[in-house]
Phi, psi and omega in degrees: 000129182274149183295322181300318179297320178294321178296316177298321180295314181294317177295323177292330174289315185293315176234110184307129178089348183295323178298325178286318181299319179293339178263017177066029171253061191297313182299314179298316180297318180292323177297316178297316181300310182295318182296310182292319179295320179295318180296318178293317179297320177295320177298318178292321179295331178277003178085024180290162183250140170257116189277133170279174178288121178225142184254355185285341181222124181301329181291328177288334175293316177296320178297321177301312181295326175292319183289328179290348174297342179282357173061245185298326179296320178297313181297320177295326180292337177280336181264325183249155184278069171221159183079019180280341178081149178225100183297341181287338181281141177294335185268007183306309183296318179295318179298317178296320178294321177299316181295314179295319179297320178297320178296316179294320177296324180293327174300317179294323179295319178296320177293327176296319177297322177295317179297321178295317180294329179278354179085012180277343180224161177261000000 
């Protein structure tokens, strides 16, 4: 495994699409960036929750791993007061699912950047 590919993967995890943009796949990278950011923003607008690491419930551990896929957004949510969730909203569950889905998709996007760097994809 080459170091450059791992760097692209980590940067692509931290900022969706950045690994692709650095490899001169600008259109693909921008589409990924806009898509993941829009999905996360819609989830936050619906009152979704970004889960911190908690050990009392196995499902919250899984939600945590899905949410850290959002990279910089996850780290910002730990520093700034957003992504706390509002259970009173009817859209809470959908918003939380959007945020988790965006994180899981971003993991796949980061792996795609690694595959491109390794020469397995064009």
